[in-house]
N, CA, C, O and the ligand as a Tripos MOL2 file, in Angstrom:
@<TRIPOS>MOLECULE
protein
  269   267    68     0     0
PROTEIN
NO_CHARGES

@<TRIPOS>ATOM
      1 N        -103.8630    6.7550    1.0450 N.3       1 MET1
      2 CA       -104.7630    7.8960    1.1680 C.3       1 MET1
      3 C        -105.0360    8.1710    2.6410 C.2       1 MET1
      4 O        -105.3480    7.2620    3.4090 O.2       1 MET1
      5 N        -104.9170    9.4040    3.0100 N.am      2 LYS2
      6 CA       -105.2190    9.7800    4.3830 C.3       2 LYS2
      7 C        -106.7250    9.6980    4.6340 C.2       2 LYS2
      8 O        -107.5370    9.9730    3.7510 O.2       2 LYS2
      9 N        -107.0680    9.3200    5.8420 N.am      3 ASP3
     10 CA       -108.4800    9.2570    6.1680 C.3       3 ASP3
     11 C        -109.0480   10.6310    6.4730 C.2       3 ASP3
     12 O        -110.2080   10.9270    6.1850 O.2       3 ASP3
     13 N        -108.2050   11.4570    7.0620 N.am      4 PHE4
     14 CA       -108.6780   12.7980    7.3910 C.3       4 PHE4
     15 C        -107.9750   13.8140    6.4950 C.2       4 PHE4
     16 O        -106.7480   13.8570    6.4050 O.2       4 PHE4
     17 N        -108.7800   14.6110    5.8500 N.am      5 LEU5
     18 CA       -108.2350   15.5960    4.9390 C.3       5 LEU5
     19 C        -108.6620   16.9810    5.3720 C.2       5 LEU5
     20 O        -109.8200   17.2250    5.7110 O.2       5 LEU5
     21 N        -107.7190   17.8590    5.3500 N.am      6 SER6
     22 CA       -108.0280   19.2370    5.6660 C.3       6 SER6
     23 C        -108.2520   19.9800    4.3640 C.2       6 SER6
     24 O        -107.3880   20.0170    3.4880 O.2       6 SER6
     25 N        -109.4180   20.5640    4.2580 N.am      7 GLN7
     26 CA       -109.7660   21.2680    3.0370 C.3       7 GLN7
     27 C        -110.1080   22.7110    3.3570 C.2       7 GLN7
     28 O        -110.6230   23.0110    4.4350 O.2       7 GLN7
     29 N        -109.8280   23.5820    2.4420 N.am      8 ARG8
     30 CA       -110.2460   24.9550    2.6200 C.3       8 ARG8
     31 C        -111.3190   25.2740    1.5920 C.2       8 ARG8
     32 O        -111.1230   25.1040    0.3890 O.2       8 ARG8
     33 N        -112.4320   25.7320    2.0810 N.am      9 ILE9
     34 CA       -113.5280   26.0810    1.1830 C.3       9 ILE9
     35 C        -113.8170   27.5690    1.3030 C.2       9 ILE9
     36 O        -113.3940   28.2340    2.2480 O.2       9 ILE9
     37 N        -114.5350   28.0610    0.3370 N.am     10 THR10
     38 CA       -114.9480   29.4560    0.3660 C.3      10 THR10
     39 C        -116.4540   29.5170    0.5500 C.2      10 THR10
     40 O        -117.2100   28.8800   -0.1840 O.2      10 THR10
     41 N        -116.8690   30.2740    1.5160 N.am     11 CYS11
     42 CA       -118.2980   30.4050    1.7740 C.3      11 CYS11
     43 C        -118.9940   31.0220    0.5640 C.2      11 CYS11
     44 O        -118.5860   32.0860    0.0990 O.2      11 CYS11
     45 N        -120.0470   30.3660    0.0440 N.am     12 PRO12
     46 CA       -120.7620   30.9150   -1.1150 C.3      12 PRO12
     47 C        -121.5790   32.1520   -0.7650 C.2      12 PRO12
     48 O        -122.0480   32.8580   -1.6580 O.2      12 PRO12
     49 N        -121.7500   32.4150    0.5030 N.am     13 HIS13
     50 CA       -122.5510   33.5720    0.9230 C.3      13 HIS13
     51 C        -121.6920   34.8170    1.0980 C.2      13 HIS13
     52 O        -122.0370   35.8910    0.6040 O.2      13 HIS13
     53 N        -120.5650   34.6710    1.8080 N.am     14 CYS14
     54 CA       -119.7950   35.8600    2.1560 C.3      14 CYS14
     55 C        -118.3500   35.7920    1.6720 C.2      14 CYS14
     56 O        -117.6150   36.7700    1.8080 O.2      14 CYS14
     57 N        -117.9280   34.6640    1.1140 N.am     15 GLY15
     58 CA       -116.5790   34.5630    0.5910 C.3      15 GLY15
     59 C        -115.5190   34.2630    1.6390 C.2      15 GLY15
     60 O        -114.3260   34.2370    1.3350 O.2      15 GLY15
     61 N        -115.9520   34.0370    2.8660 N.am     16 HIS16
     62 CA       -115.0280   33.7210    3.9400 C.3      16 HIS16
     63 C        -114.3950   32.3480    3.7040 C.2      16 HIS16
     64 O        -115.0560   31.4090    3.2600 O.2      16 HIS16
     65 N        -113.1010   32.2560    4.0130 N.am     17 HIS17
     66 CA       -112.4250   30.9730    3.8580 C.3      17 HIS17
     67 C        -112.5520   30.1670    5.1480 C.2      17 HIS17
     68 O        -112.2980   30.6690    6.2430 O.2      17 HIS17
     69 N        -112.9420   28.9320    4.9950 N.am     18 ILE18
     70 CA       -113.1990   28.0730    6.1480 C.3      18 ILE18
     71 C        -112.3720   26.8050    6.0010 C.2      18 ILE18
     72 O        -112.3210   26.1990    4.9310 O.2      18 ILE18
     73 N        -111.7300   26.4170    7.0880 N.am     19 HIS19
     74 CA       -111.0090   25.1540    7.1010 C.3      19 HIS19
     75 C        -111.9150   24.0440    7.6020 C.2      19 HIS19
     76 O        -112.6020   24.1950    8.6130 O.2      19 HIS19
     77 N        -111.9090   22.9460    6.8980 N.am     20 LEU20
     78 CA       -112.7120   21.8120    7.2960 C.3      20 LEU20
     79 C        -111.8230   20.5840    7.4170 C.2      20 LEU20
     80 O        -110.9170   20.3730    6.6110 O.2      20 LEU20
     81 N        -112.0900   19.7920    8.4180 N.am     21 ASP21
     82 CA       -111.4440   18.4950    8.5170 C.3      21 ASP21
     83 C        -112.4460   17.4440    8.0840 C.2      21 ASP21
     84 O        -113.4630   17.2190    8.7400 O.2      21 ASP21
     85 N        -112.1450   16.8170    6.9830 N.am     22 LEU22
     86 CA       -113.0760   15.8600    6.4150 C.3      22 LEU22
     87 C        -112.6380   14.4420    6.7190 C.2      22 LEU22
     88 O        -111.4610   14.0960    6.6200 O.2      22 LEU22
     89 N        -113.6060   13.6380    7.0880 N.am     23 ASP23
     90 CA       -113.3390   12.2360    7.3540 C.3      23 ASP23
     91 C        -113.6480   11.4400    6.0900 C.2      23 ASP23
     92 O        -114.8060   11.1490    5.7930 O.2      23 ASP23
     93 N        -112.6170   11.1020    5.3680 N.am     24 ALA24
     94 CA       -112.8160   10.4190    4.0920 C.3      24 ALA24
     95 C        -113.0330    8.9220    4.2710 C.2      24 ALA24
     96 O        -113.3300    8.2220    3.3030 O.2      24 ALA24
     97 N        -112.8910    8.4290    5.4810 N.am     25 SER25
     98 CA       -112.9940    6.9920    5.7030 C.3      25 SER25
     99 C        -114.4370    6.5140    5.6750 C.2      25 SER25
    100 O        -114.7030    5.3250    5.4970 O.2      25 SER25
    101 N        -115.3680    7.4450    5.8510 N.am     26 SER26
    102 CA       -116.7680    7.0320    5.9100 C.3      26 SER26
    103 C        -117.4840    7.1960    4.5780 C.2      26 SER26
    104 O        -118.7110    7.1140    4.5170 O.2      26 SER26
    105 N        -116.7380    7.4250    3.5260 N.am     27 GLY27
    106 CA       -117.3410    7.4490    2.2000 C.3      27 GLY27
    107 C        -117.9730    8.7820    1.8530 C.2      27 GLY27
    108 O        -117.6950    9.8060    2.4770 O.2      27 GLY27
    109 N        -118.8280    8.7470    0.8430 N.am     28 ASP28
    110 CA       -119.4550    9.9700    0.3670 C.3      28 ASP28
    111 C        -120.3300   10.5810    1.4470 C.2      28 ASP28
    112 O        -121.0060    9.8840    2.2040 O.2      28 ASP28
    113 N        -120.2970   11.8790    1.4920 N.am     29 GLN29
    114 CA       -121.1160   12.5770    2.4690 C.3      29 GLN29
    115 C        -121.7730   13.7830    1.8410 C.2      29 GLN29
    116 O        -121.2420   14.4100    0.9240 O.2      29 GLN29
    117 N        -122.9270   14.0830    2.3560 N.am     30 ASP30
    118 CA       -123.6890   15.2330    1.9040 C.3      30 ASP30
    119 C        -124.2480   15.8920    3.1530 C.2      30 ASP30
    120 O        -125.1240   15.3350    3.8150 O.2      30 ASP30
    121 N        -123.7550   17.0550    3.4710 N.am     31 TYR31
    122 CA       -124.2030   17.6460    4.7190 C.3      31 TYR31
    123 C        -124.1380   19.1670    4.6760 C.2      31 TYR31
    124 O        -123.6370   19.7730    3.7290 O.2      31 TYR31
    125 N        -124.6510   19.7340    5.7090 N.am     32 ILE32
    126 CA       -124.7240   21.1930    5.8190 C.3      32 ILE32
    127 C        -123.8000   21.6520    6.9360 C.2      32 ILE32
    128 O        -123.8170   21.1260    8.0490 O.2      32 ILE32
    129 N        -123.0040   22.6380    6.6060 N.am     33 GLU33
    130 CA       -122.1070   23.2160    7.6080 C.3      33 GLU33
    131 C        -122.4030   24.7120    7.6860 C.2      33 GLU33
    132 O        -122.5220   25.3840    6.6610 O.2      33 GLU33
    133 N        -122.5160   25.2140    8.8840 N.am     34 ASP34
    134 CA       -122.7630   26.6510    9.0200 C.3      34 ASP34
    135 C        -121.4610   27.4210    8.8950 C.2      34 ASP34
    136 O        -120.4390   27.0390    9.4670 O.2      34 ASP34
    137 N        -121.5100   28.5100    8.1410 N.am     35 CYS35
    138 CA       -120.3340   29.3590    7.9840 C.3      35 CYS35
    139 C        -119.9790   29.9870    9.3310 C.2      35 CYS35
    140 O        -120.8530   30.4650   10.0550 O.2      35 CYS35
    141 N        -118.6960   29.9780    9.6550 N.am     36 THR36
    142 CA       -118.2760   30.5450   10.9280 C.3      36 THR36
    143 C        -118.3340   32.0680   10.9120 C.2      36 THR36
    144 O        -118.3560   32.7010   11.9680 O.2      36 THR36
    145 N        -118.3590   32.6510    9.7320 N.am     37 ALA37
    146 CA       -118.3620   34.1110    9.6400 C.3      37 ALA37
    147 C        -119.7710   34.6870    9.5520 C.2      37 ALA37
    148 O        -120.1050   35.6160   10.2860 O.2      37 ALA37
    149 N        -120.6020   34.1430    8.6570 N.am     38 CYS38
    150 CA       -121.9220   34.7330    8.4410 C.3      38 CYS38
    151 C        -123.0510   33.8240    8.9130 C.2      38 CYS38
    152 O        -124.2200   34.2070    8.8630 O.2      38 CYS38
    153 N        -122.7050   32.6240    9.3700 N.am     39 CYS39
    154 CA       -123.6810   31.7000    9.9640 C.3      39 CYS39
    155 C        -124.7200   31.1880    8.9780 C.2      39 CYS39
    156 O        -125.7130   30.5900    9.3910 O.2      39 CYS39
    157 N        -124.5160   31.4050    7.7010 N.am     40 ASN40
    158 CA       -125.4280   30.8460    6.7210 C.3      40 ASN40
    159 C        -125.0490   29.3960    6.4390 C.2      40 ASN40
    160 O        -123.8770   29.0290    6.5230 O.2      40 ASN40
    161 N        -126.0280   28.5840    6.1080 N.am     41 PRO41
    162 CA       -125.7330   27.1810    5.8280 C.3      41 PRO41
    163 C        -125.0100   27.0050    4.4960 C.2      41 PRO41
    164 O        -125.3730   27.6160    3.4900 O.2      41 PRO41
    165 N        -123.9930   26.1680    4.5080 N.am     42 ILE42
    166 CA       -123.2500   25.8440    3.2970 C.3      42 ILE42
    167 C        -123.4830   24.3740    2.9970 C.2      42 ILE42
    168 O        -123.2850   23.5070    3.8490 O.2      42 ILE42
    169 N        -123.9000   24.1160    1.7860 N.am     43 HIS43
    170 CA       -124.1620   22.7350    1.3850 C.3      43 HIS43
    171 C        -122.8670   22.1020    0.8790 C.2      43 HIS43
    172 O        -122.2700   22.5730   -0.0900 O.2      43 HIS43
    173 N        -122.4520   21.0510    1.5340 N.am     44 LEU44
    174 CA       -121.2170   20.3690    1.1620 C.3      44 LEU44
    175 C        -121.5330   18.9830    0.6290 C.2      44 LEU44
    176 O        -122.2570   18.2080    1.2550 O.2      44 LEU44
    177 N        -120.9900   18.6930   -0.5130 N.am     45 ASN45
    178 CA       -121.1590   17.3690   -1.0920 C.3      45 ASN45
    179 C        -119.7780   16.7870   -1.3370 C.2      45 ASN45
    180 O        -119.0280   17.2540   -2.1940 O.2      45 ASN45
    181 N        -119.4620   15.7610   -0.5700 N.am     46 MET46
    182 CA       -118.1390   15.1580   -0.6470 C.3      46 MET46
    183 C        -118.2260   13.8170   -1.3500 C.2      46 MET46
    184 O        -119.0340   12.9590   -0.9940 O.2      46 MET46
    185 N        -117.3940   13.6580   -2.3400 N.am     47 HIS47
    186 CA       -117.3660   12.4030   -3.0750 C.3      47 HIS47
    187 C        -115.9520   11.8450   -3.0620 C.2      47 HIS47
    188 O        -114.9920   12.5310   -3.4120 O.2      47 HIS47
    189 N        -115.8440   10.5930   -2.6520 N.am     48 ILE48
    190 CA       -114.5410    9.9380   -2.6370 C.3      48 ILE48
    191 C        -114.3570    9.1900   -3.9490 C.2      48 ILE48
    192 O        -115.1400    8.3080   -4.3040 O.2      48 ILE48
    193 N        -113.3160    9.5630   -4.6440 N.am     49 ASP49
    194 CA       -112.9890    8.8840   -5.8910 C.3      49 ASP49
    195 C        -111.8920    7.8680   -5.6040 C.2      49 ASP49
    196 O        -110.7030    8.1860   -5.6340 O.2      49 ASP49
    197 N        -112.3170    6.6400   -5.3240 N.am     50 HIS50
    198 CA       -111.3490    5.6200   -4.9230 C.3      50 HIS50
    199 C        -110.4080    5.2420   -6.0640 C.2      50 HIS50
    200 O        -109.2430    4.9180   -5.8330 O.2      50 HIS50
    201 N        -110.9100    5.2860   -7.2760 N.am     51 ALA51
    202 CA       -110.0960    4.9040   -8.4240 C.3      51 ALA51
    203 C        -108.8870    5.8160   -8.5730 C.2      51 ALA51
    204 O        -107.8070    5.3780   -8.9680 O.2      51 ALA51
    205 N        -109.0810    7.0840   -8.2530 N.am     52 ASN52
    206 CA       -107.9960    8.0470   -8.4170 C.3      52 ASN52
    207 C        -107.4340    8.5420   -7.0850 C.2      52 ASN52
    208 O        -106.5940    9.4410   -7.0490 O.2      52 ASN52
    209 N        -107.9130    7.9390   -5.9800 N.am     53 ASN53
    210 CA       -107.4620    8.3800   -4.6560 C.3      53 ASN53
    211 C        -107.6450    9.8750   -4.4690 C.2      53 ASN53
    212 O        -106.7590   10.5820   -3.9890 O.2      53 ASN53
    213 N        -108.7880   10.3160   -4.8520 N.am     54 LYS54
    214 CA       -109.0620   11.7480   -4.8180 C.3      54 LYS54
    215 C        -110.3330   12.0210   -4.0350 C.2      54 LYS54
    216 O        -111.2340   11.1870   -3.9450 O.2      54 LYS54
    217 N        -110.3690   13.2010   -3.4820 N.am     55 LEU55
    218 CA       -111.5850   13.6330   -2.8080 C.3      55 LEU55
    219 C        -112.1280   14.8510   -3.5290 C.2      55 LEU55
    220 O        -111.4300   15.8500   -3.7070 O.2      55 LEU55
    221 N        -113.3770   14.7550   -3.9410 N.am     56 GLU56
    222 CA       -114.0120   15.8900   -4.5940 C.3      56 GLU56
    223 C        -114.9830   16.5270   -3.6210 C.2      56 GLU56
    224 O        -115.7850   15.8490   -2.9800 O.2      56 GLU56
    225 N        -114.8930   17.8260   -3.5260 N.am     57 LEU57
    226 CA       -115.7830   18.5330   -2.6240 C.3      57 LEU57
    227 C        -116.5260   19.6140   -3.3930 C.2      57 LEU57
    228 O        -115.9250   20.5200   -3.9700 O.2      57 LEU57
    229 N        -117.8320   19.4950   -3.3860 N.am     58 HIS58
    230 CA       -118.6590   20.5050   -4.0500 C.3      58 HIS58
    231 C        -119.3280   21.3680   -2.9910 C.2      58 HIS58
    232 O        -119.9240   20.8720   -2.0350 O.2      58 HIS58
    233 N        -119.2130   22.6360   -3.1870 N.am     59 VAL59
    234 CA       -119.7390   23.5920   -2.2160 C.3      59 VAL59
    235 C        -120.7360   24.4880   -2.9030 C.2      59 VAL59
    236 O        -120.4470   25.0680   -3.9490 O.2      59 VAL59
    237 N        -121.9040   24.6030   -2.3210 N.am     60 ASP60
    238 CA       -122.8360   25.6000   -2.8280 C.3      60 ASP60
    239 C        -123.7230   26.1060   -1.7050 C.2      60 ASP60
    240 O        -123.8140   25.4960   -0.6390 O.2      60 ASP60
    241 N        -124.3510   27.1910   -1.9550 N.am     61 SER61
    242 CA       -125.2810   27.7380   -0.9750 C.3      61 SER61
    243 C        -126.5590   26.9120   -1.0130 C.2      61 SER61
    244 O        -126.8500   26.2300   -1.9960 O.2      61 SER61
    245 N        -127.2890   26.9840    0.0400 N.am     62 ASP62
    246 CA       -128.4960   26.1670    0.1360 C.3      62 ASP62
    247 C        -129.7420   26.9760   -0.1420 C.2      62 ASP62
    248 O        -130.8520   26.5580    0.1870 O.2      62 ASP62
    249 N        -129.5550   28.1420   -0.7530 N.am     63 ASP63
    250 CA       -130.6490   29.0880   -0.8640 C.3      63 ASP63
    251 C        -131.8310   28.5600   -1.6500 C.2      63 ASP63
    252 O        -132.9810   28.7560   -1.2570 O.2      63 ASP63
    253 N        -131.5520   27.8870   -2.7650 N.am     64 GLU64
    254 CA       -132.6290   27.5300   -3.6550 C.3      64 GLU64
    255 C        -133.2080   26.1500   -3.3850 C.2      64 GLU64
    256 O        -134.0580   25.6600   -4.1280 O.2      64 GLU64
    257 N        -132.7380   25.5390   -2.3170 N.am     65 GLN65
    258 CA       -133.2670   24.2140   -2.0170 C.3      65 GLN65
    259 C        -134.4300   24.3080   -1.0510 C.2      65 GLN65
    260 O        -134.4140   25.0810   -0.0940 O.2      65 GLN65
    261 N        -135.4280   23.5060   -1.3280 N.am     66 ILE66
    262 CA       -136.6140   23.5030   -0.4660 C.3      66 ILE66
    263 C        -136.7070   22.1510    0.2120 C.2      66 ILE66
    264 O        -136.6730   21.1070   -0.4400 O.2      66 ILE66
    265 N        -136.8200   22.1860    1.4770 N.am     67 PHE67
    266 CA       -136.9320   20.9420    2.2330 C.3      67 PHE67
    267 C        -138.4000   20.6280    2.5080 C.2      67 PHE67
    268 O        -138.7080   19.6150    3.1360 O.2      67 PHE67
    269 ZN       -120.1760   33.0180    5.1750 Zn       68 ZN68
@<TRIPOS>BOND
     1     1     2 1
     2     2     3 1
     3     3     4 2
     4     3     5 am
     5     5     6 1
     6     6     7 1
     7     7     8 2
     8     7     9 am
     9     9    10 1
    10    10    11 1
    11    11    12 2
    12    11    13 am
    13    13    14 1
    14    14    15 1
    15    15    16 2
    16    15    17 am
    17    17    18 1
    18    18    19 1
    19    19    20 2
    20    19    21 am
    21    21    22 1
    22    22    23 1
    23    23    24 2
    24    23    25 am
    25    25    26 1
    26    26    27 1
    27    27    28 2
    28    27    29 am
    29    29    30 1
    30    30    31 1
    31    31    32 2
    32    31    33 am
    33    33    34 1
    34    34    35 1
    35    35    36 2
    36    35    37 am
    37    37    38 1
    38    38    39 1
    39    39    40 2
    40    39    41 am
    41    41    42 1
    42    42    43 1
    43    43    44 2
    44    43    45 am
    45    45    46 1
    46    46    47 1
    47    47    48 2
    48    47    49 am
    49    49    50 1
    50    50    51 1
    51    51    52 2
    52    51    53 am
    53    53    54 1
    54    54    55 1
    55    55    56 2
    56    55    57 am
    57    57    58 1
    58    58    59 1
    59    59    60 2
    60    59    61 am
    61    61    62 1
    62    62    63 1
    63    63    64 2
    64    63    65 am
    65    65    66 1
    66    66    67 1
    67    67    68 2
    68    67    69 am
    69    69    70 1
    70    70    71 1
    71    71    72 2
    72    71    73 am
    73    73    74 1
    74    74    75 1
    75    75    76 2
    76    75    77 am
    77    77    78 1
    78    78    79 1
    79    79    80 2
    80    79    81 am
    81    81    82 1
    82    82    83 1
    83    83    84 2
    84    83    85 am
    85    85    86 1
    86    86    87 1
    87    87    88 2
    88    87    89 am
    89    89    90 1
    90    90    91 1
    91    91    92 2
    92    91    93 am
    93    93    94 1
    94    94    95 1
    95    95    96 2
    96    95    97 am
    97    97    98 1
    98    98    99 1
    99    99   100 2
   100    99   101 am
   101   101   102 1
   102   102   103 1
   103   103   104 2
   104   103   105 am
   105   105   106 1
   106   106   107 1
   107   107   108 2
   108   107   109 am
   109   109   110 1
   110   110   111 1
   111   111   112 2
   112   111   113 am
   113   113   114 1
   114   114   115 1
   115   115   116 2
   116   115   117 am
   117   117   118 1
   118   118   119 1
   119   119   120 2
   120   119   121 am
   121   121   122 1
   122   122   123 1
   123   123   124 2
   124   123   125 am
   125   125   126 1
   126   126   127 1
   127   127   128 2
   128   127   129 am
   129   129   130 1
   130   130   131 1
   131   131   132 2
   132   131   133 am
   133   133   134 1
   134   134   135 1
   135   135   136 2
   136   135   137 am
   137   137   138 1
   138   138   139 1
   139   139   140 2
   140   139   141 am
   141   141   142 1
   142   142   143 1
   143   143   144 2
   144   143   145 am
   145   145   146 1
   146   146   147 1
   147   147   148 2
   148   147   149 am
   149   149   150 1
   150   150   151 1
   151   151   152 2
   152   151   153 am
   153   153   154 1
   154   154   155 1
   155   155   156 2
   156   155   157 am
   157   157   158 1
   158   158   159 1
   159   159   160 2
   160   159   161 am
   161   161   162 1
   162   162   163 1
   163   163   164 2
   164   163   165 am
   165   165   166 1
   166   166   167 1
   167   167   168 2
   168   167   169 am
   169   169   170 1
   170   170   171 1
   171   171   172 2
   172   171   173 am
   173   173   174 1
   174   174   175 1
   175   175   176 2
   176   175   177 am
   177   177   178 1
   178   178   179 1
   179   179   180 2
   180   179   181 am
   181   181   182 1
   182   182   183 1
   183   183   184 2
   184   183   185 am
   185   185   186 1
   186   186   187 1
   187   187   188 2
   188   187   189 am
   189   189   190 1
   190   190   191 1
   191   191   192 2
   192   191   193 am
   193   193   194 1
   194   194   195 1
   195   195   196 2
   196   195   197 am
   197   197   198 1
   198   198   199 1
   199   199   200 2
   200   199   201 am
   201   201   202 1
   202   202   203 1
   203   203   204 2
   204   203   205 am
   205   205   206 1
   206   206   207 1
   207   207   208 2
   208   207   209 am
   209   209   210 1
   210   210   211 1
   211   211   212 2
   212   211   213 am
   213   213   214 1
   214   214   215 1
   215   215   216 2
   216   215   217 am
   217   217   218 1
   218   218   219 1
   219   219   220 2
   220   219   221 am
   221   221   222 1
   222   222   223 1
   223   223   224 2
   224   223   225 am
   225   225   226 1
   226   226   227 1
   227   227   228 2
   228   227   229 am
   229   229   230 1
   230   230   231 1
   231   231   232 2
   232   231   233 am
   233   233   234 1
   234   234   235 1
   235   235   236 2
   236   235   237 am
   237   237   238 1
   238   238   239 1
   239   239   240 2
   240   239   241 am
   241   241   242 1
   242   242   243 1
   243   243   244 2
   244   243   245 am
   245   245   246 1
   246   246   247 1
   247   247   248 2
   248   247   249 am
   249   249   250 1
   250   250   251 1
   251   251   252 2
   252   251   253 am
   253   253   254 1
   254   254   255 1
   255   255   256 2
   256   255   257 am
   257   257   258 1
   258   258   259 1
   259   259   260 2
   260   259   261 am
   261   261   262 1
   262   262   263 1
   263   263   264 2
   264   263   265 am
   265   265   266 1
   266   266   267 1
   267   267   268 2
@<TRIPOS>SUBSTRUCTURE
     1 MET1         2 RESIDUE 1 A MET
     2 LYS2         6 RESIDUE 1 A LYS
     3 ASP3        10 RESIDUE 1 A ASP
     4 PHE4        14 RESIDUE 1 A PHE
     5 LEU5        18 RESIDUE 1 A LEU
     6 SER6        22 RESIDUE 1 A SER
     7 GLN7        26 RESIDUE 1 A GLN
     8 ARG8        30 RESIDUE 1 A ARG
     9 ILE9        34 RESIDUE 1 A ILE
    10 THR10       38 RESIDUE 1 A THR
    11 CYS11       42 RESIDUE 1 A CYS
    12 PRO12       46 RESIDUE 1 A PRO
    13 HIS13       50 RESIDUE 1 A HIS
    14 CYS14       54 RESIDUE 1 A CYS
    15 GLY15       58 RESIDUE 1 A GLY
    16 HIS16       62 RESIDUE 1 A HIS
    17 HIS17       66 RESIDUE 1 A HIS
    18 ILE18       70 RESIDUE 1 A ILE
    19 HIS19       74 RESIDUE 1 A HIS
    20 LEU20       78 RESIDUE 1 A LEU
    21 ASP21       82 RESIDUE 1 A ASP
    22 LEU22       86 RESIDUE 1 A LEU
    23 ASP23       90 RESIDUE 1 A ASP
    24 ALA24       94 RESIDUE 1 A ALA
    25 SER25       98 RESIDUE 1 A SER
    26 SER26      102 RESIDUE 1 A SER
    27 GLY27      106 RESIDUE 1 A GLY
    28 ASP28      110 RESIDUE 1 A ASP
    29 GLN29      114 RESIDUE 1 A GLN
    30 ASP30      118 RESIDUE 1 A ASP
    31 TYR31      122 RESIDUE 1 A TYR
    32 ILE32      126 RESIDUE 1 A ILE
    33 GLU33      130 RESIDUE 1 A GLU
    34 ASP34      134 RESIDUE 1 A ASP
    35 CYS35      138 RESIDUE 1 A CYS
    36 THR36      142 RESIDUE 1 A THR
    37 ALA37      146 RESIDUE 1 A ALA
    38 CYS38      150 RESIDUE 1 A CYS
    39 CYS39      154 RESIDUE 1 A CYS
    40 ASN40      158 RESIDUE 1 A ASN
    41 PRO41      162 RESIDUE 1 A PRO
    42 ILE42      166 RESIDUE 1 A ILE
    43 HIS43      170 RESIDUE 1 A HIS
    44 LEU44      174 RESIDUE 1 A LEU
    45 ASN45      178 RESIDUE 1 A ASN
    46 MET46      182 RESIDUE 1 A MET
    47 HIS47      186 RESIDUE 1 A HIS
    48 ILE48      190 RESIDUE 1 A ILE
    49 ASP49      194 RESIDUE 1 A ASP
    50 HIS50      198 RESIDUE 1 A HIS
    51 ALA51      202 RESIDUE 1 A ALA
    52 ASN52      206 RESIDUE 1 A ASN
    53 ASN53      210 RESIDUE 1 A ASN
    54 LYS54      214 RESIDUE 1 A LYS
    55 LEU55      218 RESIDUE 1 A LEU
    56 GLU56      222 RESIDUE 1 A GLU
    57 LEU57      226 RESIDUE 1 A LEU
    58 HIS58      230 RESIDUE 1 A HIS
    59 VAL59      234 RESIDUE 1 A VAL
    60 ASP60      238 RESIDUE 1 A ASP
    61 SER61      242 RESIDUE 1 A SER
    62 ASP62      246 RESIDUE 1 A ASP
    63 ASP63      250 RESIDUE 1 A ASP
    64 GLU64      254 RESIDUE 1 A GLU
    65 GLN65      258 RESIDUE 1 A GLN
    66 ILE66      262 RESIDUE 1 A ILE
    67 PHE67      266 RESIDUE 1 A PHE
    68 ZN68       269 GROUP 0 **** ****
């Protein structure tokens, strides 16, 4: 399994396609990335499935979350 994976996601706000380089070596990650097109925050949830050598990436907007 490669440690760095290039993924393409779609911005939940504007539909812009964004390339991300994900570091799968550091395990599951949950973070916010700003869209390069509309600058809105995109919530990224990365889960490493070691059993299947797979990386799952969940993308959603952060609109309804309250900090
Ligand atoms: Zn966007």
